[in-house]
C-alpha positions as CSV (number, residue, x, y, z in Angstrom):
1,M,133.9,43.6,69.4
2,A,136.1,46.4,69.9
3,P,139.9,46.2,68.6
4,Q,141.3,46.6,72.0
5,D,139.0,43.5,73.1
6,K,140.6,41.1,70.9
7,I,143.1,38.6,72.3
8,D,146.2,36.7,70.9
9,V,145.8,33.1,70.6
10,L,148.4,30.2,70.7
11,I,147.3,26.8,69.4
12,L,149.3,23.9,70.3
13,G,149.6,20.9,67.8
14,S,150.4,20.2,64.1
15,G,147.4,18.2,62.6
16,G,144.0,18.2,60.8
17,R,142.1,18.9,64.4
18,E,144.5,21.9,65.0
19,H,144.0,23.3,61.7
20,A,140.2,23.1,62.3
21,L,140.8,25.1,65.3
22,L,143.0,27.7,63.7
23,K,140.2,28.2,61.2
24,A,137.7,28.8,63.9
25,C,140.2,31.1,65.6
26,L,140.6,33.0,62.2
27,R,136.5,33.4,62.1
28,S,136.3,34.7,65.4
29,P,135.7,38.4,66.1
30,R,137.3,37.7,69.5
31,V,140.9,36.7,68.2
32,G,143.3,39.3,67.0
33,K,146.6,37.4,66.3
34,V,146.4,33.7,66.3
35,R,149.8,31.5,66.1
36,V,150.5,27.9,66.1
37,A,153.0,25.7,67.5
38,P,154.3,23.6,65.6
39,G,151.8,23.9,63.0
40,N,152.1,22.3,59.4
41,G,152.2,23.2,55.8
42,G,148.7,24.3,55.7
43,M,148.6,26.3,58.6
44,A,151.8,28.0,57.8
45,L,149.8,29.8,54.7
46,E,147.4,31.2,57.4
47,A,149.0,32.0,60.5
48,E,152.8,32.0,62.1
49,C,154.2,28.5,63.0
50,L,156.6,28.5,65.7
51,E,158.7,25.8,66.9
52,V,158.5,24.8,70.5
53,D,158.5,21.6,72.5
54,I,154.7,21.7,73.2
55,N,154.9,18.7,75.9
56,S,157.2,21.2,78.1
57,G,155.1,23.5,80.2
58,A,157.9,25.8,80.9
59,A,158.8,26.1,77.2
60,V,155.2,26.7,76.2
61,L,155.0,29.3,78.8
62,D,158.3,30.8,77.7
63,L,156.7,31.2,74.4
64,V,153.5,32.6,75.8
65,R,155.4,35.4,77.4
66,R,157.7,36.3,74.6
67,T,154.6,36.4,72.1
68,G,152.2,38.6,74.6
69,T,149.7,35.6,74.1
70,Q,146.6,35.8,76.2
71,F,145.0,32.6,75.5
72,V,146.3,29.1,74.6
73,I,144.3,26.1,72.9
74,V,145.8,22.6,73.6
75,G,144.8,20.3,70.7
76,P,146.7,16.8,71.3
77,E,146.5,14.8,74.3
78,V,150.2,14.3,75.1
79,P,150.9,18.1,76.4
80,L,147.8,17.7,78.5
81,A,149.0,14.3,80.1
82,H,152.3,16.3,80.8
83,G,150.6,19.1,82.7
84,V,151.1,21.8,80.4
85,V,147.8,23.6,81.3
86,D,148.9,23.0,85.0
87,V,151.8,25.1,84.2
88,L,150.4,27.9,82.3
89,E,147.2,28.1,84.9
90,A,149.7,28.4,87.5
91,A,151.5,31.4,85.9
92,G,147.9,33.1,85.3
93,V,147.6,32.4,81.4
94,K,144.3,31.2,80.4
95,A,144.2,27.6,78.5
96,Y,141.5,25.5,77.1
97,G,142.1,21.8,78.0
98,P,142.0,19.7,81.2
99,L,144.6,19.7,83.9
100,Q,147.1,16.7,84.5
101,A,144.7,15.1,86.8
102,G,141.9,15.2,84.2
103,A,144.2,13.9,81.4
104,R,145.0,10.8,83.1
105,L,141.4,9.6,81.9
106,E,143.0,9.5,78.5
107,A,146.7,8.7,79.6
108,S,145.9,5.9,81.6
109,K,143.4,3.4,80.3
110,A,143.6,1.4,83.5
111,F,142.9,4.6,85.5
112,S,139.8,5.3,83.3
113,K,138.4,1.6,83.7
114,D,138.8,1.9,87.4
115,F,136.9,5.3,87.1
116,L,134.0,3.8,85.3
117,F,133.7,0.8,87.5
118,R,133.9,3.2,90.8
119,H,131.1,5.4,89.4
120,K,129.0,2.5,88.0
121,I,129.1,4.1,84.6
122,P,128.2,1.5,81.9
123,T,131.2,0.0,80.1
124,A,132.7,-3.4,78.9
125,A,134.0,-5.8,81.6
126,A,137.8,-5.9,81.8
127,E,140.6,-6.6,83.9
128,T,144.2,-5.1,84.2
129,F,147.6,-6.7,84.0
130,R,151.2,-5.6,84.7
131,S,152.8,-9.1,83.8
132,L,152.5,-11.2,80.8
133,E,152.2,-14.3,82.0
134,P,149.1,-13.6,83.9
135,A,147.7,-11.7,81.3
136,L,148.1,-14.6,78.9
137,A,146.6,-17.1,81.4
138,Y,143.5,-14.6,81.6
139,V,143.0,-14.3,78.0
140,R,143.1,-17.8,77.1
141,Q,140.1,-18.4,79.4
142,Q,138.1,-15.7,77.8
143,P,135.7,-15.8,74.8
144,V,136.6,-14.3,71.6
145,P,136.6,-11.7,69.8
146,I,138.2,-9.9,72.7
147,V,139.8,-6.5,73.0
148,I,143.5,-5.6,74.2
149,K,144.6,-2.1,74.9
150,A,147.8,-0.6,75.9
151,S,147.1,1.4,79.1
152,G,149.1,4.5,78.1
153,L,148.8,6.9,75.2
154,A,149.8,5.1,72.0
155,A,148.8,7.8,69.3
156,G,145.2,6.1,68.8
157,K,147.0,2.8,67.7
158,G,147.3,0.8,70.9
159,V,143.9,-1.1,70.8
160,V,143.8,-4.7,69.1
161,I,140.3,-6.4,68.5
162,A,141.3,-9.9,68.6
163,M,139.3,-12.2,66.6
164,N,140.7,-15.7,67.9
165,H,143.1,-16.5,71.1
166,A,146.1,-16.6,68.9
167,E,145.7,-12.9,67.8
168,A,144.9,-12.0,71.4
169,E,148.3,-13.7,72.8
170,A,150.3,-12.1,69.7
171,A,149.0,-8.7,70.7
172,L,150.0,-9.1,74.4
173,R,153.3,-10.2,73.3
174,D,153.8,-7.2,71.1
175,M,152.7,-4.9,74.0
176,M,154.3,-6.4,76.8
177,E,157.2,-8.1,75.5
178,T,158.4,-6.6,72.3
179,K,157.0,-3.2,73.5
180,V,155.8,-2.0,70.2
181,F,154.1,1.0,72.0
182,G,157.1,1.5,74.5
183,S,156.5,2.0,78.2
184,S,152.7,2.3,77.2
185,G,152.3,-1.1,76.9
186,D,153.7,-1.8,80.4
187,E,150.2,-2.2,81.6
188,V,147.3,-3.3,79.4
189,V,143.7,-3.8,79.8
190,I,141.6,-6.7,78.4
191,E,138.0,-6.1,77.7
192,E,135.0,-7.8,76.7
193,F,134.3,-7.2,73.1
194,M,131.0,-5.1,72.7
195,Q,128.7,-5.7,69.9
196,G,127.0,-2.6,68.5
197,E,127.7,0.6,66.4
198,E,130.2,3.3,67.9
199,A,129.6,7.0,68.1
200,S,131.8,9.7,69.1
201,I,130.5,12.0,71.8
202,M,132.2,15.3,72.3
203,L,131.5,17.4,75.2
204,M,132.6,20.9,75.9
205,V,132.9,20.5,80.0
206,C,133.0,23.2,82.7
207,G,132.7,21.3,85.9
208,E,129.1,20.0,86.0
209,E,128.0,22.3,83.0
210,Y,128.7,20.9,79.4
211,L,127.8,21.3,75.9
212,M,127.2,18.1,74.1
213,L,128.1,18.8,70.3
214,P,126.3,16.9,67.7
215,P,127.2,13.0,67.8
216,S,129.6,12.0,65.0
217,Q,130.8,8.8,63.6
218,D,134.4,8.4,62.5
219,H,135.6,5.6,60.0
220,K,138.7,3.9,61.8
221,R,139.6,1.3,59.0
222,V,141.6,2.0,55.8
223,G,139.1,0.4,53.1
224,E,135.6,0.7,52.3
225,G,133.0,-0.9,54.0
226,D,135.4,-0.9,57.3
227,T,138.0,-3.4,56.2
228,G,141.6,-3.6,56.3
229,L,144.1,-2.1,58.8
230,N,142.6,0.5,61.7
231,T,144.0,4.1,61.0
232,G,143.9,7.3,63.1
233,G,140.5,8.0,61.3
234,M,139.8,8.0,57.2
235,G,137.0,10.4,57.7
236,A,133.8,11.4,59.7
237,Y,130.4,13.2,59.8
238,A,127.9,14.7,62.1
239,P,125.2,14.4,63.3
240,T,124.7,10.6,63.4
241,T,121.1,9.4,64.1
242,V,122.3,6.1,65.6
243,V,122.2,8.2,68.7
244,T,118.2,8.5,68.8
245,P,116.5,10.8,71.1
246,E,116.2,7.7,73.6
247,V,120.0,6.7,73.2
248,E,120.8,10.3,74.0
249,R,118.5,10.4,77.2
250,R,120.3,7.4,78.5
251,L,123.5,8.8,77.6
252,R,123.0,11.9,79.5
253,E,121.6,10.2,82.4
254,E,123.6,7.1,82.9
255,I,127.0,8.1,81.4
256,I,127.6,12.0,81.1
257,V,126.2,13.2,84.4
258,P,127.4,10.4,86.4
259,T,130.9,11.0,84.7
260,L,131.2,14.8,85.4
261,R,129.6,14.1,89.1
262,G,132.4,11.5,89.7
263,L,135.3,14.0,88.6
264,K,133.9,16.5,91.0
265,A,133.8,13.8,93.7
266,D,137.2,12.8,92.9
267,G,138.4,16.2,93.4
268,I,138.9,16.8,89.5
269,D,138.2,20.4,88.3
270,Y,137.6,19.2,84.7
271,R,137.4,22.0,82.1
272,G,138.1,21.4,78.6
273,T,136.7,18.5,76.1
274,L,136.0,15.4,77.3
275,Y,135.4,12.5,74.0
276,V,133.4,9.9,75.2
277,G,133.5,7.1,72.6
278,I,130.4,5.1,73.1
279,M,128.9,1.7,71.8
280,V,125.4,1.8,71.0
281,T,124.5,-2.0,71.9
282,A,121.2,-3.8,72.4
283,I,121.3,-3.1,76.0
284,G,122.1,0.9,75.7
285,P,125.0,2.9,75.5
286,R,128.1,1.9,77.0
287,V,131.6,3.7,77.0
288,V,134.4,2.3,74.9
289,E,137.0,4.8,76.0
290,F,137.6,8.6,77.1
291,N,139.7,10.8,75.6
292,V,140.6,14.3,76.8
293,R,140.7,16.2,73.5
294,F,138.7,16.6,70.3
295,G,138.9,14.0,68.1
296,D,140.7,14.1,64.7
297,P,139.1,13.9,62.2
298,E,135.8,14.4,64.1
299,C,137.0,18.1,65.4
300,Q,136.9,19.0,61.5
301,V,133.3,18.5,61.4
302,L,132.1,19.8,64.6
303,M,133.8,23.3,64.4
304,P,131.7,24.2,61.6
305,S,128.5,22.8,63.3
306,L,128.8,25.7,66.0
307,E,127.1,28.9,65.1
308,T,128.4,30.5,68.5
309,D,131.9,31.4,68.3
310,P,133.9,28.6,69.4
311,V,136.7,30.6,70.9
312,E,134.0,32.2,73.2
313,I,132.9,28.9,74.2
314,M,136.7,27.9,75.0
315,E,137.4,31.0,76.9
316,A,134.3,30.7,79.0
317,I,135.3,27.1,80.1
318,A,138.9,28.1,80.8
319,A,137.4,30.9,83.1
320,G,135.1,28.8,84.7
321,N,131.9,30.7,84.0
322,F,130.6,28.9,80.9
323,R,126.8,28.3,80.6
324,S,125.5,25.9,77.6
325,A,122.0,27.7,77.2
326,S,123.6,30.4,75.5
327,V,125.2,28.2,72.6
328,R,123.4,27.9,69.1
329,L,124.0,25.1,66.6
330,R,124.3,25.3,63.0
331,P,121.4,23.1,61.2
332,G,122.4,20.7,58.5
333,S,125.2,18.0,58.0
334,T,129.1,18.0,57.9
335,I,131.4,15.4,56.3
336,I,135.1,15.1,56.1
337,V,137.0,13.0,53.7
338,V,140.7,12.2,54.7
339,L,143.1,11.6,51.9
340,A,146.0,9.5,52.8
341,A,149.8,9.2,51.8
342,G,150.8,6.3,50.0
343,G,151.5,3.1,52.2
344,Y,149.3,4.5,55.1
345,P,148.8,3.2,57.6
346,G,152.0,1.5,57.1
347,D,155.2,2.8,56.0
348,I,154.2,6.0,54.3
349,R,155.7,8.0,51.3
350,K,156.8,11.5,52.3
351,G,157.8,14.7,50.2
352,D,155.4,14.2,47.4
353,V,154.3,17.7,46.0
354,I,150.6,18.4,46.4
355,T,148.3,20.1,43.8
356,L,145.3,21.9,45.5
357,P,142.4,23.6,43.5
358,T,142.6,27.5,43.2
359,Q,139.1,27.8,44.2
360,L,136.6,25.8,46.4
361,P,132.7,26.1,46.3
362,A,130.6,27.4,49.0
363,G,130.6,25.0,52.0
364,V,133.7,23.3,51.2
365,D,137.2,23.4,52.7
366,I,140.7,21.9,53.0
367,V,142.3,21.4,56.2
368,H,146.0,20.1,56.5
369,G,147.1,17.3,58.7
370,G,150.3,15.8,57.3
371,T,152.1,18.4,55.1
372,K,155.1,20.4,55.3
373,R,155.8,23.9,53.6
374,L,158.9,24.2,51.6
375,P,161.1,27.1,51.3
376,N,160.1,27.5,47.8
377,G,156.7,27.6,48.9
378,E,155.6,24.3,48.0
379,V,153.4,22.0,49.9
380,V,154.4,18.3,50.3
381,T,153.4,15.5,52.2
382,S,154.8,14.8,55.2
383,G,152.5,12.4,57.2
384,G,149.9,9.5,57.1
385,R,146.9,11.4,57.0
386,V,147.6,14.3,54.6
387,L,144.5,16.4,53.8
388,G,140.9,16.4,54.6
389,V,138.0,17.7,52.4
390,V,135.4,19.4,54.6
391,A,132.1,20.0,53.4
392,H,128.6,21.3,54.9
393,G,125.4,20.8,53.6
394,A,121.5,20.8,54.2
395,T,121.8,17.0,54.2
396,L,124.8,14.4,54.8
397,A,124.0,13.2,51.0
398,E,124.3,17.1,49.8
399,A,127.7,17.5,52.1
400,A,128.9,14.2,50.7
401,K,128.2,15.1,47.3
402,K,130.2,18.6,47.7
403,A,133.2,16.7,49.2
404,Y,133.6,14.3,46.5
405,A,133.2,16.6,43.8
406,V,136.5,18.4,45.1
407,V,138.5,15.3,46.3
408,P,139.7,14.4,42.6
409,Q,141.0,17.9,42.1
410,I,143.7,17.4,45.0
411,R,146.6,15.4,43.5
412,F,149.8,13.8,45.0
413,T,151.5,10.3,44.4
414,G,150.1,7.7,46.3
415,C,146.9,9.6,47.5
416,H,144.1,7.3,48.6
417,Y,140.8,7.7,50.3
418,R,137.7,5.9,51.2
419,R,134.8,6.6,49.0
420,D,131.9,5.7,51.4
421,I,132.3,8.0,54.3
422,G,129.1,8.2,56.0
423,Y,127.7,5.4,54.3
424,R,125.5,4.0,57.3
425,Q,124.0,7.2,57.9
426,L,123.2,7.4,54.2
427,R,121.6,4.2,54.4
428,R,119.5,5.2,57.3
429,D,118.4,8.2,55.4
430,G,117.5,6.2,52.4
431,A,120.2,8.0,50.1
432,V,122.0,5.0,49.4
């Protein structure tokens, strides 16, 4: 690519997902300079980090104009829900991420559920409530376990799987009365519990054209064997064979194609990532939820799975001329092991100095999530999910071996991590 063809890129966000996107940009021959807003301690070692209110379209547009940025990649869901891409597109700035109308699929679980029902896409039975007493009366009549969801954005924490009626009632009171998730709990969705195994399906969408990235699987619980409290994700791997060829066929025919047709029928020009969380049940794949951005930590294992330059794919989608047939995927498996701060997912320690290995073996990388760089150059903990060790191998067993060889070389007070990331797939592979 000739130097004059390079573009300057701005990435919005500060987590491990955005660090993975930054690394993809740094590898891309298409990218000249890349900046991040606001970034984190690890990203600050690799790119210019700028302070801006990323949820304000006007503030982001001002930064774009001041820096001469040609392309914006939006990492998290909140700026999308606030219509940042709408503001940029109206000003003639290309951006990767759906418009506000499409972002409602994640911003409102009630909207999303109605969309699924209207377009006859397989999902759990559910009812939506805006008042506590009718919600309590309804839940008392339902079988348990049952799922209680705050309808609005809650940073991935607004879902409770209640094992009995007392837990369900407590979750409803927490969301609708105590307001533990603020206004996100003004409306709740009460769903049937689906039995099965979950998988994360990341689509890069351009209208009805789409690329399905390798199916991945996240590990939400803090403890081995999926025990303990829910987290934002303690690790992930891809691909997962829980999505068999037959499951994939039904997934495409019964979920993906009807979803993209439904968006078009509803007048929504969807361009960006569509994350379809599915449950592989005895009666086939069913939608758990939609997200409108890459998952974190799934993004960290999916960017390395692309042999085709991810930036070129995102550019083509933003321009509306993407063709999935030209995309090449990389063979093998990728895993990420998340290292969390002391106390996570509760009250976390912050400010602990991080010691990192000086060299990494081939096929291994470290992404930063909750870190901060001090004026003296030290990198310290500043969030719950501090770092992630990403490794690629010919098999998942090989990738896991590489990652877990590096994990003990990273040190900070209170560090904890799961030692069984990918365990279901490793069992399927006969590696455990």
